[in-house]
C-alpha positions in Angstrom: 10.7 3.3 -9.4 8.2 0.7 -7.4 4.5 0.8 -8.4 2.7 0.2 -5.3 -0.4 -1.2 -6.7 1.6 -3.8 -8.7 3.4 -4.7 -5.6 0.2 -5.2 -3.9 -1.5 -7.2 -6.7 1.0 -9.0 -8.5 -0.4 -7.8 -12.0 2.1 -7.0 -15.0 -0.1 -3.8 -15.6 -1.7 -1.4 -13.3 -5.1 -1.7 -15.0 -7.8 -3.2 -12.7 -11.1 -4.5 -14.0 -14.0 -3.1 -11.9 -16.2 -5.8 -10.0 -19.7 -5.4 -12.0 -22.4 -7.6 -10.5 -22.9 -10.7 -12.2 -20.4 -9.7 -15.2 -17.3 -9.8 -13.1 -16.8 -13.5 -13.0 -14.3 -15.9 -14.3 -14.6 -15.6 -18.1 -13.9 -11.7 -18.0 -11.7 -11.9 -14.9 -9.3 -14.3 -16.2 -9.0 -12.9 -19.7 -8.1 -9.3 -17.9 -5.4 -11.0 -15.8 -4.0 -13.1 -18.4 -3.6 -10.0 -20.6 -1.5 -8.7 -17.7 -4.3 -6.5 -15.8 -6.0 -7.5 -12.6 -9.3 -9.2 -12.9 -11.7 -8.9 -10.1 -14.4 -11.3 -9.1 -17.7 -9.5 -8.0 -20.2 -10.6 -4.7 -22.3 -7.9 -5.0 -24.9 -10.1 -7.0 -25.5 -12.0 -3.7 -25.1 -15.3 -5.5 -22.8 -16.5 -2.7 -22.3 -20.3 -3.6 -22.0 -19.1 -7.4 -19.5 -16.2 -6.5 -17.3 -18.7 -4.4 -17.1 -21.2 -7.2 -15.8 -18.1 -9.5 -13.2 -17.4 -6.9 -12.3 -20.8 -6.8 -11.8 -21.1 -10.5 -9.6 -17.9 -10.4 -7.4 -19.1 -7.7 -7.0 -22.6 -9.5 -6.0 -20.6 -12.7 -2.7 -19.4 -11.0 -3.3 -16.0 -12.4 -3.4 -12.7 -10.2 -6.7 -11.6 -9.1 -8.9 -9.7 -6.6 -12.3 -10.0 -5.0 -14.8 -7.3 -4.2 -16.9 -7.1 -0.9 -19.5 -4.7 -1.1 -20.3 -4.3 2.5 -23.9 -3.0 2.5 -24.8 -5.9 -0.1 -23.5 -8.9 2.0 -26.3 -10.7 3.9 -23.9 -12.0 6.4 -20.1 -12.8 7.0 -20.2 -16.1 4.9 -18.3 -14.3 1.8 -15.8 -12.4 4.4 -15.0 -15.9 6.1 -14.6 -17.8 2.7 -12.2 -15.0 1.4 -10.0 -15.1 4.4 -9.9 -18.9 4.1 -9.3 -19.1 0.4 -5.9 -17.7 -0.2 -7.4 -14.7 -2.0 -4.6 -11.9 -1.7 -6.2 -8.8 -2.7 -9.7 -7.2 -1.7 -11.4 -4.2 -2.5 -14.2 -3.2 -0.3 -17.0 -0.5 -1.1 -20.5 0.3 -0.3 -20.0 1.2 3.4 -17.5 1.5 6.1 -14.3 -1.0 5.8 -13.6 -0.6 9.6 -14.9 -4.0 10.7 -13.5 -5.9 7.7 -10.0 -4.4 7.8 -9.0 -6.6 10.9 -10.2 -10.1 9.5 -8.7 -9.3 6.1 -5.5 -8.2 7.2 -5.1 -11.1 9.8 -5.6 -13.5 6.8 -2.5 -11.5 5.0 -4.8 -9.9 2.5 -4.1 -6.5 1.0 -7.2 -4.3 1.2 -8.3 -1.3 -0.7 -11.5 0.5 -0.2 -13.6 2.6 -2.9 -14.2 6.2 -1.8 -16.3 9.0 -3.4 -15.0 11.8 -1.2 -11.9 13.1 0.6 -13.4 12.7 4.1 -13.7 8.9 3.3 -10.4 8.8 2.0 -8.8 10.2 5.0 -10.9 8.1 7.4 -9.7 4.9 5.4 -6.2 5.9 5.5 -6.5 6.6 9.3 -8.0 3.1 9.7 -5.1 1.3 8.0 -6.4 0.7 4.6 -3.6 -0.5 2.2 -4.8 1.6 -0.7 -7.7 3.5 -2.3 -10.0 3.2 -5.4 -11.0 6.8 -6.0 -14.3 6.7 -7.9 -15.3 9.9 -9.6 -18.7 10.7 -11.0 -18.0 9.9 -14.4 -18.3 6.2 -13.6 -21.0 4.0 -14.2 -23.1 2.2 -11.6 -23.7 3.3 -7.9 -22.6 6.9 -7.3 -22.2 9.6 -4.7 -25.2 12.0 -5.2 -22.8 14.9 -4.6 -20.9 14.8 -8.0 -17.1 15.3 -8.1 -15.0 14.5 -11.1 -12.0 12.0 -11.1 -10.0 15.0 -12.2 -10.8 16.9 -8.8 -11.1 14.2 -6.6 -7.6 12.5 -7.4 -6.0 15.9 -6.8 -7.7 16.3 -3.4 -7.4 12.9 -2.2 -3.6 12.8 -3.2 -3.0 16.2 -1.2 -4.2 14.4 2.0 -3.1 10.7 2.0 -0.1 8.9 0.8 -1.4 5.6 0.0 -1.7 4.1 -3.4 -4.5 5.4 -5.5 -6.5 3.4 -8.1 -8.5 6.0 -10.2 -11.9 5.1 -11.4 -14.4 6.7 -13.7 -13.9 8.2 -17.1 -11.0 6.2 -17.9 -11.0 3.7 -20.8 -7.6 4.2 -22.8 -4.2 5.2 -22.3 -5.1 9.0 -22.4 -7.3 8.8 -19.3 -4.5 6.4 -17.8 -1.9 8.9 -18.4 -4.2 12.0 -17.1 -4.8 9.9 -14.0 -0.9 9.2 -13.1 -0.5 12.9 -13.6 -2.9 13.3 -10.9 -1.4 11.0 -8.4 -2.8 7.6 -9.1 -0.6 4.5 -9.6 -3.3 2.3 -11.3 -6.7 2.7 -13.2 -9.8 0.9 -12.9 -12.1 0.3 -15.8 -15.8 -0.7 -15.9 -17.7 0.2 -18.9 -14.7 -0.5 -21.3 -14.3 -3.9 -20.1 -18.1 -4.5 -20.2 -18.2 -4.0 -23.8 -15.1 -6.3 -24.1 -15.4 -9.5 -26.3 -15.0 -11.7 -23.3 -17.8 -10.1 -21.3 -20.8 -12.1 -20.7 -23.3 -9.4 -21.4 -25.7 -9.5 -24.4 -24.7 -7.9 -27.5 -27.5 -5.3 -27.5 -25.8 -4.0 -24.1 -22.5 -3.7 -25.9 -23.9 -2.2 -29.0 -25.7 0.5 -26.6 -22.4 1.3 -25.1 -20.4 1.3 -28.4 -23.2 3.4 -30.0 -23.6 6.1 -27.3 -22.3 9.7 -27.0 -20.3 11.5 -24.4 -23.8 12.7 -23.4 -25.3 9.2 -23.3 -25.9 8.7 -19.8 -27.8 10.2 -16.8 -27.3 10.5 -13.0 -30.4 9.2 -11.7 -32.2 9.2 -8.3 -29.8 12.0 -6.8 -32.5 12.6 -4.0 -32.7 8.9 -2.9 -30.8 5.9 -2.9 -29.2 4.2 -4.8 -28.0 7.1 -6.8 -26.9 5.5 -10.3 -25.2 6.5 -13.7 -26.9 4.8 -16.4 -27.3 4.8 -20.4 -30.1 7.0 -21.8 -33.2 5.1 -22.7 -36.9 5.5 -22.7 -37.0 3.8 -19.2 -34.2 6.2 -17.5 -35.8 9.3 -19.3 -39.0 8.5 -17.5 -36.8 8.3 -14.1 -34.7 11.3 -14.8 -37.8 13.4 -15.6 -39.6 12.3 -12.4 -36.4 12.8 -10.3 -36.9 9.6 -8.5 -36.5 5.9 -9.2 -39.1 3.5 -8.3 -37.9 1.1 -5.7 -38.0 -1.8 -7.9 -36.3 -0.3 -10.9 -33.3 -2.5 -11.0 -35.5 -5.7 -10.6 -35.0 -6.3 -14.3 -31.2 -6.1 -14.6 -30.5 -9.4 -15.8 -32.9 -9.0 -18.6 -30.5 -6.0 -19.6 -27.5 -8.0 -19.2 -28.3 -11.1 -20.5 -31.6 -10.8 -22.3 -30.6 -7.8 -24.3 -33.8 -5.9 -23.4 -32.3 -2.4 -22.8 -35.6 -1.2 -21.3 -35.8 -3.7 -18.7 -34.1 -1.6 -16.3 -31.5 1.1 -16.2 -28.3 0.0 -17.9 -25.5 1.1 -15.8 -22.6 2.6 -17.6 -20.2 5.5 -17.3 -19.4 8.6 -19.5 -16.7 6.7 -21.3 -19.4 5.4 -23.6 -18.6 8.3 -25.5 -15.2 7.2 -26.0 -15.7 3.6 -26.8 -16.6 2.7 -30.4 -15.9 -1.0 -30.9 -15.9 -4.3 -28.9 -12.4 -5.7 -28.4 -10.8 -8.5 -26.8 -9.5 -7.8 -23.1 -6.0 -8.0 -24.2 -6.3 -5.8 -27.2 -7.9 -3.3 -24.9 -4.9 -3.7 -22.4 -2.2 -3.7 -24.9 -3.5 -0.5 -26.7 -4.0 1.2 -23.3 -0.4 0.5 -22.2 1.0 1.7 -25.5 -1.0 4.9 -25.7 -0.1 5.5 -22.0 3.9 5.2 -22.7 3.7 7.2 -25.9 2.0 9.9 -23.9 4.2 9.9 -21.0 7.3 9.6 -23.1 6.3 12.8 -25.0 5.5 14.6 -21.7 8.9 13.6 -20.5 10.5 14.9 -23.6 8.9 18.2 -23.0 9.7 18.1 -19.3 13.5 17.1 -20.0 13.6 20.2 -22.6 11.7 22.6 -20.2 9.2 23.4 -22.9 5.6 23.4 -23.8 
């Protein structure tokens, strides 16, 4: 039985690291890829030259990897042109319509997956010739669709309409979540918050501690009536935004202070609901090994139930 995501990416395991701005760079991405997953290099930070350097490092490593192109965040086509010319083999697009990107990327021989939060978007992408989809449920951290649909529902709804490979994202951080996603039609999972808190993640220890110390109710969806809508950790800063109902335009200006300065009130600290499932900082290899082992343990048990026609 062929897993189409593995065929598209060259990874050993169908576990993808999410493209978090400033965080998803060589140290984390290479650790994930070396452990058998698929590291992704971000470009949403807008630091074009730095991101190019990170892509070159991954290419030189010989490890399988991908690059994310967040369409609305790219100032021009410089990054698109660089990716098309640099030998990158796998790209995820997000934050906007991929229509203008699909042609140049596929002409360069690149496999393209687009991140979608709705069934309508998934169908349009499939009709436009996308190779696969990253299905983003509302449980995930970062930028979200204000009309919240869980990964549980979204995966089923999209799988019923399209036949392209699906990467499930949002609410997944271990083998249990991975097994559930596969049962609903996914062929891979993407984990963000789990890898933000990994040992190789470059973020400040305070950020990792906030993730591992949070409950399942430890995040809020913020700014649902404006843009961008985000999911972030509960804090005094985010409580004010939550109570006000709207987020100030400069609310994310201090995000680097959260990521690398450890000031958890400098800006909303983006994180998904899996914070309630993560209680330790672990190396990427341990995260992946444990996820794979738990996935097979669960699927083997379910297979035995199916074989015996019992519950």
